N, C-alpha and C positions, 0 to 999 in steps of 0.2 A: 445915201438916203434910199430907203425902200418903202414904197407906198403901195398897199394892196386895195384893189377895187374888185369886189366879187360881182361878176356880170353873167347874163344869159340864163336860160332855163336849165343848164347843167352846172350852175354855180361855179364857173371858171374863174380862177385867180388871174386877173389882169394886174400886172405891176408897172408902177412908174418908178423908174430908177435913175439916180444921178449921182455922179462922182465930182460934179462941179457945183457951182453956186446957183447958176441960172439955167443951164441946159439940162434936158432929161431925154430919156427914150421911154417909149411905150412898148411892153412886152405882152403879147398874146391878148389883143382886144377881141374878146369872144361875144361881145354884145354891149347894149347899152352905151353907145358912143357919146351921148350927151352927158351921162354921169362921169365918164372918163374925162372929157374935156373940162367939165366943171371942176373935178378934183385938181387937174393940172393947173387951172387958174387960181384956185385956193392956195396952192403951193408956191404960186408966182414964178412958175417954170415956163420955159419955152421948149416944146418938144422938137427933136431934130431928126427923128426916125422911128420906125416901127420895126421890132425884131420878133421873129416867130420861132418858137421852139420846135414846132412841127406843123404839118398842113391840115390837121383836122378841123372840121368846120366849127366846133365849139371853142376854138382858139383864134378864129379870124373872121367870124361872121359879121363883125362891125367894121371890118378893115376898109371897105370902100366908102362907107358913109363917114368914118372918122377922117379919112384922108380928104374927102371931098369938103367936110366941115372946116378943116384948117386950110384948105386951099382958097376957100372964100375969104378968110381972114388974112391971106397974104403968105401963108406957111406952106412949104413943101415938105412933105413927110415921105422919104423913100422907104421902101419895103425890103427887109433883108429875110432870107430863108435859105435852107440847104437845097443845093440843086436836085437832090434825090427826092424832094417833095415839091418840086416846081409844078407838077402836074395839078396840084390843088389850087393854083393861081391862074389868072388870065381867062381868056375866052374858052368856054367849054369846061371850066373847072367844076361847075355845079354837077355835070355828068359824073365826073370823078368822085364827087362827094356821095353820090347816091349809093355807091357800093358799101360805104361804111354806114349810111343811114339805114339801109335795109337790114342790116344785122340788128339794129336797135328798133326796127319797125317803126321808123319816123319818116316824116315827109320833109323834103328840102325846104319847102315853103315856111316851116317853122323857124328857119333861121335866115332865109333870104326873102326879101320884099320885092315888089314888082319894079321899084325904081332902081334897084341894083341887080339886075339879072346876071351880070358877070362880075367876077372879082378882079381887081387890078392885077397887072403883072408885077413880078418881083423886079426890084431894081438892083439889089445887091445879093450875090451869091455867097453864103458863108461856108468856110471850110475849117477844118481842124487848125487851131492855132490863130486864126484870124482875130482881130479886135472888132467889137461891135460898135460901129460908128466911131465917135471920139471918146467913148467911155473905157474904163479900165477893166472891162469885161473881155474874156477870152472864150473863144469857141471850143467846145469839147464835143466831138461826134459821138453819139450814143444810140446807134440804131438798134431796133428791136420793137419798139412800139409802132413805129413807121420806119421805113427805109432812111428817111432824113431827119430823124429826131436829133435835137441838139440840146446841150446844156451850156449855160452862160456862167462863167466862174470869174470871181474877183479875188485874187490872193490877197490883195491889200486890205480889202474889207472883210474877207472871210466869209463870202456869201456864194451861193450856187442856186441858180434858177434852173430846176430840173424838168420843167415841163410835165409830161406824163410818163416819164422814165421812172421816177421814184416819188413815192408818196410817204406820209407819215404811216409807218407800220404796213406799207404795201408797195406794189409796183403797178406800172400801167399794163393795159391788155396787150396781148400779143396774138389774139386770134382774129383781129380785123385784117382786111386786105393788105398785104405788104409787111405784116407783122412777123416776128420770129422770136420765139421764146429763148432759144439758144443765143441769138445775138443780144437779146436784152440782158440775159444773165452775164454774158461776157462784158457788155458795156458797164454794168454796175460793178462787176468785180475788178476790172482792169482800169476803169476810169473814174469812178465815184469812191469806191471803197478805199482807194489809196490816197485820198485827200486828207488833209489834217482833220483829226476827230472833231475839233471845235467848230468846223465849218458849218454855217447856218444853211439849211436847205429850204428854198421856197419853191413848193411843188405847184403844178397845175391846178390841183383841187385839194381842198382840205387844209389843215393847219400846217405851220412850218415845223421843221424838225432839225436835227443835227446829224451829221455823219456818225458820231459816236452812238448816238441814240438808235440809229438804224442798224448799226453793227451788232448791238446787243439784243434788240427787240424785233427786228424785222425777220420774219421766217425766210425770206428770200435770200438774206445774207448768210444764213446759218448753213454750214457745210455738213453733209452726213458724217457720222462718227466713223473713224477708221475701222475696218474690220479686224477683229482680233487675230493675232497670228496663231497658227495651229500649233499646239503644244504636243509633246510625246506622250502617248498614253501611259498611265501609271499602271505597273504591274501589281495585281492584287491576288492574294491566295484565294482559290475557290473553296467555298464552304458547302458542307452538305445541305441539301434542301431541308428547310424547316428548322434549322438551328441558327439562332442569332449569334453574331460574333461576340467573343469574349471582351469584356471591358478591360481596357489597359489601366493599371494602377501606377501612378508616378512614384518615384523614389521618395518623394516628401511625404506623400500620403501614407506609405507603408515602408518604414526603414527596415533595413536587413537585419535579421535576428542573429545574435552572437552564438557561437558554439556552446554546447551545454557544459563542457569543462570550464570554460571562461566564466559562464554564469554562476557555477558552483563556487569557484574561487573568489569571485567578487562578494558573494554572500558570507563567505567564511571571513574575509577581510573586514566586512562591516561589523560582524559580531564581535570580533576581537577588538576592533576599535571602540565599540560601545562598552565593553566590560572594562577595558583600560580606563576610560573616562568615568567610571562609576555609574554609568547610565545604561542600565540593561535595555536591549531593544524591546519595544513593546510588541506584544503579540499581534500577529497579523489577523485581520478578520477572516472567519471561515464561512463558507457558504453552505447552509444545510437546507436541503429541499427548497432551493430557490430563494432562501432568505439569508440576508448578511448578518452575521454575528459581529458585534462591534468589539473593538479591541479591549475596552474595559470590562465588557462582559466576559470575554475569554480569559483575561488576566484575573478576574475575580474568581472564576470557577477554578482556575489553576491554584490560586492562593487557598481556597477552601479545601481542595483535595489535599494540599501539602499540610494544612493545619491538621486534618483528620489523620493523616499518616503520622505526624509528630505525636498527637494525642495517644494513638494506639501503641506507638513505641514506648512512650512514657508509662502507660498502664502496664504494659507487659513488663517493663523494667521494675515497676513497684511491686508487682506480684513475685518476681523472682527475689527481690530483696526481703519480702516478708517471709517466704519460705526459707530463705538462708538464715534469718535470724531466729526462726522457730527451730530449725535443726540444731542451731548452736546451743539453744536453751535445753533441748532434750539431751544433748551430749554432755551437759553439765551434770 
């Protein structure tokens, strides 16, 4: 069971988590302790401890007041945190928080009231692989946002509480005192990116997400593309200046021309085959001063010329016959 309560001026996600029917733990009480306690009562749960993902003030400002509230009701709430962030708890912790608050130009009194000048000390020190109280959450050390940043992971439930290490489409800041961008990147790549893609991620701020969603959409997860391998330079013929290269014509676009003797032989065989079948080959169109003369027109002119030749021959033959007949008559 995961229940979210948005608290404090920075809208921190405080979570109530339970893997049993009655007991629960509170993760990152960053403010509004009365609302947190009211939500636990509505769920009919009994808190057994408070776990902190890291030591920044917006994740533990209500720590002392929440612990005191449950102490008055007869409940003892131990506090668990990484040893690397223990300086953010105990006497003098407010001074440690001033370094981070100065970066944001904020006053520590916006988070701490006069009745809780000091924060309580840590009761449990969490390390890699530890279980968080009696729940099925396992500690994953993810330094980078702070030296002692932690994530809580439940393999059975498929959930991860990432604190300020990983957000929806973003990551936590690494420019605050004790932060390291290099360590933050290593934590995400080696500890979070290797989790099952369907794992639900509950961050310290903003909406929840999944490991698969962040692999695809989070710019911090994207690796730079590999540099292309250097290829051997291609040798090209140098052309004279001012002359464009000639276009290459493929074999399909321009087929090879047959020798002249073969073309002549092919035409002769075509004519022979045409006359054998009784179908003389039609006259080919001729081009005269840019105009194409059709085959019918050419054939018609050829026929007219042939007819004129036959007429002249017949006329001459007739004249010769007439003279011959006249000569015979005179001879008689």
